[in-house]
VOPATI-556104 format. One record per residue (C-alpha): residue number from 1; x, y negated, z. Coordinates in Angstrom, 1 decimal, padded with zeros to 4 digits, always signed. Each point is the difference from the previous one (the first is absolute). Layout:
# VOPATI-556104
<vexnu:NUM	X:X	Y:Y	Z:Z>;
...
//
This chain:
# VOPATI-556104
<vexnu:1	X:+011.1	Y:+064.1	Z:+045.5>;
<vexnu:2	X:+001.5	Y:+002.6	Z:-002.3>;
<vexnu:3	X:+003.5	Y:-000.6	Z:-001.4>;
<vexnu:4	X:+000.2	Y:-000.8	Z:-003.6>;
<vexnu:5	X:+002.5	Y:+002.7	Z:-000.8>;
<vexnu:6	X:-000.1	Y:+003.7	Z:+001.0>;
<vexnu:7	X:+002.4	Y:+002.8	Z:-000.6>;
<vexnu:8	X:-001.0	Y:+003.3	Z:-001.5>;
<vexnu:9	X:+001.0	Y:+002.6	Z:-002.6>;
<vexnu:10	X:-002.2	Y:+000.8	Z:-003.1>;
<vexnu:11	X:+000.6	Y:+002.0	Z:-003.1>;
<vexnu:12	X:+002.3	Y:-001.6	Z:-002.6>;
<vexnu:13	X:-002.9	Y:-000.4	Z:-002.4>;
<vexnu:14	X:-001.0	Y:-003.3	Z:+001.6>;
<vexnu:15	X:+003.5	Y:-001.3	Z:+000.1>;
<vexnu:16	X:+000.2	Y:+000.8	Z:-003.7>;
<vexnu:17	X:-003.2	Y:-001.8	Z:-000.7>;
<vexnu:18	X:+001.2	Y:-003.1	Z:+001.8>;
<vexnu:19	X:+003.3	Y:+000.0	Z:-002.0>;
<vexnu:20	X:-001.8	Y:+000.5	Z:-003.3>;
<vexnu:21	X:-002.4	Y:-002.9	Z:+000.8>;
<vexnu:22	X:+002.9	Y:-002.3	Z:+000.9>;
<vexnu:23	X:+002.0	Y:+001.0	Z:-003.0>;
<vexnu:24	X:-002.9	Y:-000.5	Z:-002.4>;
<vexnu:25	X:-000.5	Y:-003.5	Z:+001.3>;
<vexnu:26	X:+003.7	Y:-001.0	Z:+000.0>;
<vexnu:27	X:+000.6	Y:+001.4	Z:-003.4>;
<vexnu:28	X:-002.6	Y:-002.4	Z:-001.5>;
<vexnu:29	X:+000.4	Y:-003.4	Z:-000.8>;
<vexnu:30	X:-008.0	Y:-005.8	Z:+004.2>;
<vexnu:31	X:-003.2	Y:+000.6	Z:+000.7>;
<vexnu:32	X:+000.0	Y:+002.7	Z:+002.6>;
<vexnu:33	X:+000.2	Y:-001.7	Z:+003.4>;
<vexnu:34	X:+003.3	Y:+000.0	Z:+001.9>;
<vexnu:35	X:-001.6	Y:+002.3	Z:+002.6>;
<vexnu:36	X:-002.9	Y:+002.4	Z:-000.7>;
<vexnu:37	X:-000.8	Y:+001.1	Z:+003.5>;
<vexnu:38	X:-002.9	Y:+000.3	Z:+002.5>;
<vexnu:39	X:+001.1	Y:-001.4	Z:+003.4>;
<vexnu:40	X:-000.4	Y:+002.4	Z:+002.9>;
<vexnu:41	X:+000.9	Y:-000.1	Z:+003.7>;
<vexnu:42	X:+003.6	Y:+001.0	Z:-000.3>;
<vexnu:43	X:+002.5	Y:-002.4	Z:+001.8>;
<vexnu:44	X:+003.7	Y:+000.2	Z:+000.8>;
<vexnu:45	X:+000.8	Y:-000.1	Z:+003.7>;
<vexnu:46	X:+001.0	Y:-003.3	Z:+001.7>;
<vexnu:47	X:+003.6	Y:-000.8	Z:-000.9>;
<vexnu:48	X:+000.1	Y:+002.6	Z:-002.8>;
<vexnu:49	X:+000.7	Y:-000.7	Z:-003.7>;
<vexnu:50	X:-001.5	Y:+001.7	Z:-003.0>;
<vexnu:51	X:+000.2	Y:+000.0	Z:-003.8>;
<vexnu:52	X:-002.5	Y:+001.1	Z:-002.6>;
<vexnu:53	X:+000.7	Y:+000.0	Z:-003.8>;
<vexnu:54	X:-003.0	Y:-000.7	Z:-002.2>;
<vexnu:55	X:+000.3	Y:+001.3	Z:-003.6>;
<vexnu:56	X:-002.7	Y:-000.7	Z:-002.6>;
<vexnu:57	X:+000.2	Y:+000.8	Z:-003.6>;
<vexnu:58	X:-002.7	Y:-000.8	Z:-002.7>;
<vexnu:59	X:-000.3	Y:+003.0	Z:-002.3>;
<vexnu:60	X:-002.7	Y:-001.6	Z:-002.0>;
<vexnu:61	X:-001.2	Y:-003.6	Z:+000.1>;
<vexnu:62	X:-000.4	Y:-003.2	Z:-002.0>;
<vexnu:63	X:+002.8	Y:-001.0	Z:-002.3>;
<vexnu:64	X:-000.6	Y:-003.7	Z:+000.5>;
<vexnu:65	X:+000.5	Y:-002.1	Z:+003.2>;
<vexnu:66	X:-003.0	Y:-001.5	Z:+001.7>;
<vexnu:67	X:+001.5	Y:-003.5	Z:+000.2>;
<vexnu:68	X:+002.7	Y:-002.0	Z:-001.8>;
<vexnu:69	X:+003.4	Y:+001.0	Z:+001.3>;
<vexnu:70	X:-001.3	Y:+003.2	Z:+001.6>;
<vexnu:71	X:+001.2	Y:+003.6	Z:-000.6>;
<vexnu:72	X:-002.0	Y:+002.5	Z:-002.1>;
<vexnu:73	X:-001.2	Y:+002.9	Z:+002.2>;
<vexnu:74	X:+000.8	Y:+002.8	Z:-002.5>;
<vexnu:75	X:+003.1	Y:+001.9	Z:+001.0>;
<vexnu:76	X:+000.8	Y:-002.2	Z:+002.9>;
<vexnu:77	X:+001.6	Y:+001.2	Z:+003.2>;
<vexnu:78	X:-000.1	Y:-001.8	Z:+003.3>;
<vexnu:79	X:+002.3	Y:+000.8	Z:+002.9>;
<vexnu:80	X:-000.7	Y:-001.7	Z:+003.4>;
<vexnu:81	X:+002.0	Y:+000.8	Z:+003.1>;
<vexnu:82	X:-002.0	Y:-000.8	Z:+003.1>;
<vexnu:83	X:+002.0	Y:-000.6	Z:+003.2>;
<vexnu:84	X:-001.9	Y:-000.1	Z:+003.3>;
<vexnu:85	X:+000.7	Y:-000.5	Z:+003.7>;
<vexnu:86	X:-002.0	Y:+000.9	Z:+003.2>;
<vexnu:87	X:-000.7	Y:-003.3	Z:+001.8>;
<vexnu:88	X:-002.2	Y:+001.5	Z:+002.7>;
<vexnu:89	X:-001.9	Y:+003.3	Z:+000.6>;
<vexnu:90	X:-002.8	Y:-001.2	Z:-002.2>;
<vexnu:91	X:+001.7	Y:-002.5	Z:-002.3>;
<vexnu:92	X:+002.3	Y:+000.5	Z:-003.0>;
<vexnu:93	X:+001.7	Y:-002.5	Z:-002.3>;
<vexnu:94	X:+001.0	Y:+000.8	Z:-003.5>;
<vexnu:95	X:+001.9	Y:-001.4	Z:-003.0>;
<vexnu:96	X:-000.5	Y:+001.0	Z:-003.7>;
<vexnu:97	X:+002.5	Y:-000.7	Z:-002.7>;
<vexnu:98	X:-001.7	Y:+000.2	Z:-003.5>;
<vexnu:99	X:+001.8	Y:+001.2	Z:-003.1>;
<vexnu:100	X:-001.0	Y:+001.3	Z:-003.4>;
<vexnu:101	X:+001.4	Y:+001.6	Z:-003.1>;
<vexnu:102	X:-002.0	Y:-000.8	Z:-003.1>;
<vexnu:103	X:-000.4	Y:+002.3	Z:-003.0>;
<vexnu:104	X:+002.8	Y:-001.7	Z:-001.9>;
<vexnu:105	X:+002.4	Y:+000.5	Z:+002.9>;
<vexnu:106	X:-000.2	Y:-003.6	Z:+001.4>;
<vexnu:107	X:+000.6	Y:+000.1	Z:+003.7>;
<vexnu:108	X:-001.0	Y:-002.7	Z:+002.4>;
<vexnu:109	X:-000.4	Y:-000.6	Z:+003.8>;
<vexnu:110	X:-003.6	Y:-001.3	Z:+000.2>;
<vexnu:111	X:-000.2	Y:-001.5	Z:+003.5>;
<vexnu:112	X:-000.5	Y:+000.7	Z:+003.7>;
<vexnu:113	X:-003.0	Y:+000.6	Z:+002.3>;
<vexnu:114	X:-000.2	Y:-000.1	Z:+003.8>;
<vexnu:115	X:-002.7	Y:+001.9	Z:+002.0>;
<vexnu:116	X:-001.2	Y:+000.5	Z:+003.5>;
<vexnu:117	X:-002.0	Y:+003.2	Z:+000.8>;
<vexnu:118	X:-002.0	Y:+000.5	Z:+003.2>;
<vexnu:119	X:-001.7	Y:+003.2	Z:+001.1>;
<vexnu:120	X:-002.3	Y:-000.3	Z:+003.0>;
<vexnu:121	X:+000.6	Y:+002.3	Z:+003.0>;
<vexnu:122	X:-002.3	Y:+003.0	Z:+000.1>;
<vexnu:123	X:-002.3	Y:+000.2	Z:+002.9>;
<vexnu:124	X:+000.8	Y:+003.6	Z:+000.8>;
<vexnu:125	X:+002.3	Y:+002.8	Z:-001.1>;
<vexnu:126	X:-001.1	Y:+001.7	Z:-003.2>;
<vexnu:127	X:-002.5	Y:-002.7	Z:-000.8>;
<vexnu:128	X:-001.0	Y:+000.6	Z:-003.6>;
<vexnu:129	X:-000.6	Y:-003.6	Z:-001.0>;
<vexnu:130	X:+002.6	Y:-002.7	Z:-000.3>;
<vexnu:131	X:+000.1	Y:-003.5	Z:-001.5>;
<vexnu:132	X:+002.6	Y:-002.8	Z:-000.7>;
<vexnu:133	X:+000.9	Y:-002.9	Z:-002.2>;
<vexnu:134	X:+002.9	Y:-000.9	Z:-002.3>;
<vexnu:135	X:+001.0	Y:-003.5	Z:-001.2>;
<vexnu:136	X:+002.3	Y:-000.5	Z:-002.9>;
<vexnu:137	X:+001.4	Y:-003.1	Z:-001.8>;
<vexnu:138	X:+002.6	Y:-000.1	Z:-002.7>;
<vexnu:139	X:+001.6	Y:-001.7	Z:-003.0>;
<vexnu:140	X:+000.2	Y:+001.8	Z:-003.3>;
<vexnu:141	X:+001.4	Y:-000.8	Z:-003.5>;
<vexnu:142	X:-002.1	Y:-000.9	Z:-003.0>;
<vexnu:143	X:+000.6	Y:+003.6	Z:-001.3>;
<vexnu:144	X:-002.4	Y:+001.1	Z:+002.7>;
<vexnu:145	X:-002.5	Y:-002.8	Z:+000.5>;
<vexnu:146	X:-000.6	Y:-003.4	Z:-001.5>;
<vexnu:147	X:-000.4	Y:-001.3	Z:+003.6>;
<vexnu:148	X:+003.3	Y:+000.3	Z:+001.9>;
<vexnu:149	X:-001.4	Y:-000.1	Z:+003.6>;
<vexnu:150	X:-002.8	Y:+002.4	Z:+001.1>;
<vexnu:151	X:-001.3	Y:+001.4	Z:+003.2>;
<vexnu:152	X:-002.1	Y:+003.0	Z:+001.1>;
<vexnu:153	X:-002.0	Y:+000.9	Z:+003.2>;
<vexnu:154	X:-000.7	Y:+003.7	Z:+000.2>;
<vexnu:155	X:-002.4	Y:+001.7	Z:+002.4>;
<vexnu:156	X:+000.9	Y:+003.6	Z:+000.8>;
<vexnu:157	X:-002.5	Y:+002.7	Z:+001.3>;
<vexnu:158	X:+000.5	Y:+003.7	Z:+000.3>;
<vexnu:159	X:-001.7	Y:+003.2	Z:+001.3>;
<vexnu:160	X:+001.8	Y:+003.3	Z:+000.6>;
<vexnu:161	X:-001.8	Y:+003.2	Z:+000.9>;
<vexnu:162	X:+001.8	Y:+003.3	Z:-000.2>;
<vexnu:163	X:+001.6	Y:+000.4	Z:-003.4>;
<vexnu:164	X:-002.0	Y:-002.8	Z:-001.5>;
<vexnu:165	X:+000.8	Y:-003.7	Z:-000.1>;
<vexnu:166	X:-001.7	Y:-003.0	Z:-001.5>;
<vexnu:167	X:+001.7	Y:-003.4	Z:-000.2>;
<vexnu:168	X:-001.3	Y:-003.3	Z:-001.5>;
<vexnu:169	X:+001.7	Y:-003.3	Z:-000.6>;
<vexnu:170	X:-002.0	Y:-003.3	Z:-000.8>;
<vexnu:171	X:+002.5	Y:-002.4	Z:-001.6>;
<vexnu:172	X:-000.6	Y:-003.8	Z:-000.4>;
<vexnu:173	X:+002.5	Y:-001.5	Z:-002.4>;
<vexnu:174	X:+000.4	Y:-003.7	Z:-000.7>;
<vexnu:175	X:+002.4	Y:-002.4	Z:-001.7>;
<vexnu:176	X:+002.2	Y:-002.2	Z:+002.3>;
<vexnu:177	X:+001.4	Y:-002.1	Z:-002.8>;
<vexnu:178	X:+000.4	Y:+000.2	Z:-003.8>;
<vexnu:179	X:-001.2	Y:-001.5	Z:-003.3>;
<vexnu:180	X:-003.2	Y:+002.1	Z:-000.3>;
<vexnu:181	X:-001.3	Y:+000.2	Z:+003.6>;
<vexnu:182	X:-002.9	Y:+002.4	Z:+000.2>;
<vexnu:183	X:-002.8	Y:+000.7	Z:+002.5>;
<vexnu:184	X:+000.7	Y:+002.7	Z:+002.6>;
<vexnu:185	X:-000.7	Y:+003.5	Z:-001.3>;
<vexnu:186	X:-001.0	Y:+003.1	Z:+001.9>;
<vexnu:187	X:+001.1	Y:+003.6	Z:-000.8>;
<vexnu:188	X:-000.5	Y:+003.3	Z:+001.8>;
<vexnu:189	X:+002.4	Y:+002.9	Z:+000.3>;
<vexnu:190	X:-001.0	Y:+003.3	Z:+001.4>;
<vexnu:191	X:+001.6	Y:+003.4	Z:+000.7>;
<vexnu:192	X:-001.5	Y:+003.4	Z:+000.7>;
<vexnu:193	X:+002.5	Y:+002.6	Z:+001.1>;
<vexnu:194	X:-000.1	Y:+003.7	Z:+001.0>;
<vexnu:195	X:+003.0	Y:+001.7	Z:+001.8>;
<vexnu:196	X:+000.5	Y:+003.4	Z:-001.6>;
<vexnu:197	X:+003.1	Y:+000.7	Z:+002.2>;
<vexnu:198	X:+002.3	Y:-001.7	Z:+002.5>;
<vexnu:199	X:+001.3	Y:-003.2	Z:-001.6>;
<vexnu:200	X:-001.7	Y:+000.7	Z:-003.2>;
<vexnu:201	X:-003.2	Y:-001.8	Z:-001.1>;
<vexnu:202	X:-001.9	Y:-000.3	Z:-003.3>;
<vexnu:203	X:-002.3	Y:-002.9	Z:-000.7>;
<vexnu:204	X:-001.5	Y:-002.7	Z:-002.1>;
<vexnu:205	X:+000.7	Y:-003.7	Z:+000.1>;
<vexnu:206	X:-002.2	Y:-002.6	Z:-001.7>;
<vexnu:207	X:+000.9	Y:-003.6	Z:-000.7>;
<vexnu:208	X:-002.9	Y:-002.3	Z:-001.0>;
<vexnu:209	X:-000.1	Y:-003.8	Z:-000.6>;
<vexnu:210	X:-003.4	Y:-001.4	Z:+001.1>;
<vexnu:211	X:+000.7	Y:-003.5	Z:-001.4>;
<vexnu:212	X:-000.2	Y:-003.6	Z:+001.0>;
<vexnu:213	X:-003.1	Y:-002.1	Z:+000.7>;
<vexnu:214	X:-000.8	Y:-000.3	Z:-003.7>;
<vexnu:215	X:+000.5	Y:+003.6	Z:-000.9>;
<vexnu:216	X:-000.9	Y:+001.8	Z:+003.3>;
<vexnu:217	X:-001.2	Y:+003.5	Z:-000.6>;
<vexnu:218	X:+000.5	Y:+000.0	Z:-003.8>;
<vexnu:219	X:+002.0	Y:+003.2	Z:+000.2>;
<vexnu:220	X:+000.3	Y:+000.6	Z:-003.7>;
<vexnu:221	X:+002.0	Y:-003.2	Z:-000.3>;
<vexnu:222	X:+002.4	Y:+000.8	Z:+002.9>;
<vexnu:223	X:+002.8	Y:+002.4	Z:+000.5>;
<vexnu:224	X:-001.0	Y:+003.5	Z:+001.1>;
<vexnu:225	X:+002.4	Y:+003.0	Z:+000.4>;
<vexnu:226	X:-000.1	Y:+003.4	Z:+001.6>;
<vexnu:227	X:+003.2	Y:+001.9	Z:+001.1>;
<vexnu:228	X:+000.5	Y:+003.7	Z:+000.8>;
<vexnu:229	X:+002.7	Y:+000.0	Z:+002.7>;
<vexnu:230	X:+002.1	Y:+002.3	Z:+002.1>;
<vexnu:231	X:+001.4	Y:-001.0	Z:+003.4>;
<vexnu:232	X:+002.8	Y:+002.0	Z:+001.4>;
<vexnu:233	X:+003.3	Y:-000.1	Z:+001.8>;
<vexnu:234	X:+003.4	Y:+001.7	Z:-000.7>;
<vexnu:235	X:+002.7	Y:-000.1	Z:+002.6>;
<vexnu:236	X:-001.2	Y:-003.4	Z:+001.3>;
<vexnu:237	X:-000.7	Y:-001.5	Z:-003.4>;
<vexnu:238	X:-003.7	Y:-001.1	Z:-000.3>;
<vexnu:239	X:-001.5	Y:+000.3	Z:-003.5>;
<vexnu:240	X:-003.2	Y:-001.3	Z:-001.5>;
<vexnu:241	X:-000.1	Y:+001.1	Z:-003.6>;
<vexnu:242	X:-002.9	Y:-000.7	Z:-002.4>;
<vexnu:243	X:-001.3	Y:-000.4	Z:-003.5>;
<vexnu:244	X:-002.7	Y:-002.5	Z:-000.6>;
<vexnu:245	X:-002.6	Y:-000.7	Z:-002.7>;
<vexnu:246	X:-001.5	Y:-003.4	Z:-000.8>;
<vexnu:247	X:-003.6	Y:-000.1	Z:-001.0>;
<vexnu:248	X:-000.5	Y:-003.6	Z:-001.2>;
<vexnu:249	X:+001.6	Y:-002.2	Z:-002.6>;
<vexnu:250	X:+002.1	Y:-002.2	Z:+002.4>;
<vexnu:251	X:+001.5	Y:+003.1	Z:+001.6>;
<vexnu:252	X:+003.1	Y:+002.0	Z:-001.1>;
<vexnu:253	X:-001.1	Y:+003.3	Z:-001.5>;
<vexnu:254	X:+002.4	Y:+002.4	Z:+001.7>;
<vexnu:255	X:+002.5	Y:-000.8	Z:+002.8>;
<vexnu:256	X:+002.5	Y:+002.1	Z:+001.9>;
<vexnu:257	X:+000.9	Y:-001.0	Z:+003.5>;
<vexnu:258	X:+002.4	Y:+001.2	Z:+002.7>;
<vexnu:259	X:+000.3	Y:-001.5	Z:+003.5>;
<vexnu:260	X:+003.2	Y:+001.4	Z:+001.6>;
<vexnu:261	X:+000.5	Y:-000.5	Z:+003.8>;
<vexnu:262	X:+003.7	Y:+000.1	Z:+000.8>;
<vexnu:263	X:+000.9	Y:+001.5	Z:+003.4>;
<vexnu:264	X:+002.3	Y:-002.6	Z:+001.6>;
<vexnu:265	X:+000.1	Y:+001.5	Z:+003.5>;
<vexnu:266	X:-001.1	Y:-001.5	Z:+003.3>;
<vexnu:267	X:-003.8	Y:+000.3	Z:-000.9>;
//
């Protein structure tokens, strides 16, 4: 299984882009998810530790919250450190710490989530197809969700051939406990990437809610967003930078995101 962090040297243009994106988010005062990411087959080695920093900033969104006590999306910034540990060659455990800065400067720690990620062994070397699953459960504050306890089961499938890769995630979300328990909902996340150079890939990521049993397939009523992304690495720092556009009423209109993988050594 490939290590999560790799070391390389690329022009300072990409480093500047990463810094600008992080500064833009931090300088702003929550509707963007705590992590905007398509899960792939990357795992940290057994016994190794890793850290990813998820940064999401809503450039343009609704000015009103979607529930009483919630935070309005417009101008909101979410910062989510993700700590992870290699349990076994094909199993990784992770912990998210959710925080947010609202447009008026209000800062809160919004909860914690635990996850287990499994990627099946490949049948042969250089096999282009892979699959896996990820289970996540967590408690969040009312600023994020009217229901405090929620869970998600994620199916992961990917295909890599030459410079091209396609990855899909099928996510089943459900409420564990809360005042407004809802039926399980399905959403699909996909990624199409093309490697233009060593450790530099350009691509598109899409995030689409399919709905619950009562609204299944009514896409115009669900969240739909498309992101243009750059994946690269600079001196061991992995970067996933993107700007996204929402296409339906429930979706934030424009969102910046930066996932920064911190090189901790021993990968």
